[in-house]
N, C-alpha and C positions, 0 to 999 in steps of 0.2 A: 468501204463503209456505206451501208444503205442509208440513203437520205430519208429523213422522217416524212417527207412529203410522199414517199413511195409506200408508206405504211398503210395497210388496209385492214389489219387484224390486231386486236389488243388481247393479250393473254396474261392472266394474272393468277398467282397463287392466292390462297385465302389467309390462313393464319400467319400473322406477322407481316402481312403484305396488304391485301385489300381490307382486311378486318383491323379495327383499332385494338388497343390493348384490352378492351372490354368484350372482344370477340364479336363486334358489331360492325355493320357498314354505316358510316356516318351519313347524315343528310347531304353533306357537300359531295361526298363520293357518289352517292346515288344520283345527284343532279348531273354530275359530269358524265356518268355512264349512260344516262338517258340522252344526253346530248350526242354522245358517241353513236348511239343507236339511230338517232334522228339524222345523223350525217352518214349513215349507211356503213359504219364500221362493223366488222364481224367481231363478236365478243366471245372469248373462251375462258372459262374458269378451270384451272387445273390444280387439284388439291389431293392431299393424302387422305382427307376425310372420306367417310362412307357416303354414298350418293344420297341416302335418305336424310342424313345430317346436312350435307351440303346444299341439297335442293331447297330446304327450308330457309337457308341463308340467302341464296341467290334470288329467290322469289321476291325478296325485299327490294331488289333493284328495279323490278317491274319493267324489265326489257327482256327480249329473247337472248338466251345465253346457252351455248354448248357447254356441257359439264363433263370434264375428265376427272374421275374420282378414284380413290384408292391407288393413287400414283400411276394410273393408267390401266388398271384392271377393269374399269367400267367406263363406257362412254354413253352419254345420253344427249339426245337432241333437245332443242329448246322446248319442244312439246312433250318432253319426258319419255320419248321412245328410246328404248335401249338399243344402241347401235353396235356395241361390243361388250363381251363379257369373258372373263378368264378367272378360273378358280385354281388354287393350289390343291394337288392331290392330298388325300388324307395321310398317306404314308410319308410324303415329303414333309408335311408339317409335324407329324409324330417324331420323325427322325431329328428335325430341327430342335424340338423341345426335349429331346432325350439327352440333355446336358444338365449339369448342376446350375440351378438358377438361384441367385441370392434371394433370400426371403424379402428383402426390401423392394424387389423389382415387381411391378405390376405386369402381368401377362394378359394380352388380349388377342383373341382370334376374331377377325372381321368376318361375320357370316352375312347371309343375304338380308335377314330381317332383325337380327340381334347381334350384339358383340359379347362373346363369352370371355369371362375374366376370372382370375383367381381371387380378386378382391374388388369390392365396389369402391371406386375412387371418386370422392367429391370433386377433386381437382380436375379429373377428366370430364366428369358430368358438367362442370362449369363451362366447358367449351360449347355446350348446347344451350341456347336460350329456351328451347322446348325439346323435351326428350322424345324426338321422333325416332331416334335410333337407340333402342333401350339395352342396358346391360343385363347379362344373365350370369349369375354366380355359378361357377362349375368347379369340380375337382378334376384337374387334368389327369390325375392317376386313374380315375374311373371313366374317363371319356372314351367313347368308342369311335365316333366320327370326328376326325380332325380336319376334314376338308374346310378350306377357308379362302377368302379373297386375299388376305394378307395377314402377316404376323406382326404384332406391335408390342413393344416393351417400353415401359416408362419407369424412370427412377431419377431422383434428384441428384444422385451421385453418378456423374458422367463416367468416371473410371470403371465403375461396376458394369455399365453398359458396354464399354469398350471390351472388357474381358469377356462378357457374354457374346458379343459380336464375333470375337475370335473363336470361341468355343463352338458356336453354331456353324460358322463357316467351315470349321475343321470337319464337321459332320456332313455338311450339305452344300458345299461351294459349287458343285456341279449343277445344282438346281436353282440356287437362290443368289440374289444380290441384295445388298443392304443400303440404307441411307439413314443418316441422322437428320430428320426433319427439324429437330431442335436438339441442343446438347442433352436434353432430358428425355428425348424420344427416339427410339431405335426401331426401324421398320425393315421387314424382309418381304421381298416380292419375288416372283418367278423371274428368271434372267431375261425373259422376253418382254417384261413389263417395264415401261418407263413413261413418264409424262410426255417426253418429246415424241416418242413413237406414236402415242395416242393422238397427240395434237396434229401430227402430220396426217393421220387418217381423217381427222375432221377437216383439215384445210384442203386435202385432196378432193374430198366430197364437195367442197364449196368452191373449188377452182383457184385456190391460193397456195402459196408456199410459205415456209417458215421465214424465208428472206423478206417477206412482206409483213412480218409480224414484229411487234414490240412485245417483250415479255418481262414481267416483274416477279421477283422471288426473293426469298430470304433463307432458304434451307438447302441442305445437300441433296434433297430429292428434287431440287430445281436446277441442278448443275447442267444437265444435258439440254434442258429447255432453254436456259439462259444462253448457253453456248451456241445453240443452233439458230436462235432467232436473229432476224436482221438487226435488231437492237435489243440487247439484254441489259436489264437494269437491276442492280442489287439494292435492297432496302438499307437505309442507314442503320437500322436496328439489327441487321444480320450479324451472325457471329464473325469475329475478325478472321477466323480461319477460312471462312467461305470467301471473304473479300480477297484474302491472300491466294486462294485457289484460282480465282478468276480475276487476276490483277488488271486486265485490259478493260474490264467493264466499269461503266460509270456507277457511282454510288449516289443515291438520291435521298430525299428526306425520309424520316422514319414513318412507320405506320401510325404512330401517335399524332403525326403532323399531316395526315392524309397525303403521304408522299406520292402514292400512285396517282390519285386524282389531280394533285397539283402539277405533277409532271405532264400528264395528259392535257390539262388545261393550257399550260404554257407552250408546250412543244408540239402538240398535235392539233389542238383546237384553236391555238393562237389567241387565247383569252388573256386579258390583263388580270394578274393575280393581286388580290388584296394583300396588304402587308401582314406578316405573321408567318 
C-alpha cells in the first residue's frame, strides 16, 4: 500500500465527486485545492464531461489543472492547450445507433463544439451553470456525419439502458466499450479510450506515476483510474454496485459533505477538520 506521504498527484472525477449535488465546487473545496497547488501537488480532473463544459467548472478553482475529458478522449493542459484528441469514426457510431432505441432514452453525440441530441433535456442542461457546450436538436435518421467524441444515452429507467447496452455491444463490441457513469447515464467510447490511460499520459509528461496519485471517483467510468492509483477512494454517494466491484477501496464521505476536500485536508494536508 502506497503511503499517503508519497502522494504527489491528486486526481478527481467531477460529477458526484468534486462537485456537490448542485453541480458546483464549494468554497471549502476551492480553498483546499488552492492549498494543494500552493504545496506543489499536481492536480488532474478526469471527467466524462466535454472539455468546453468541464473547463468552465475547473476555472472556478483558480489553480492550474490538467483536464482529462470525455472519459479520456481529450486531454488539455492547464493553459488549455490540447495535448490529445480522439474521435469515433462516423461508421462506428452509425452502426452503434442502428439498434432499436426506446423512445424514453435521450441520445447524445458529443461533437467538438455542440452536443447533438434527439431531444432537448432540461435535466442534462442543468448540469451546466452556463451553457458553454450547447445542445443541437437533430433527427438521427436524417444525419449524415455521425463522427463523435463519444456516445451518451440517458434514461431514468436503468433496465432500459442495460438492454440498450447489450444491443449496442452486439453490433459494435469490437470497436466500443461502455461505462455507466451513473445508473441513469450510459456512455460508449473507443476501446482505446479510458480515464486511466489518459491520466498516465499526463503523469508521464510531468514525471510522475499513478502509484504517486490519489484518485477520487463515484462511477463505473472511474474503475480503472481508481484501481490503478496508489490510493483509490470511492465516494460515499457512489452506487453500491461500484463499492462491491472494488471492495478493497476505502469509502469516504459523500459529495454533499465535501468528501474529497475533507479527505485531502485530513490525510494529505494534515489539517484539523471542523466538526460536521
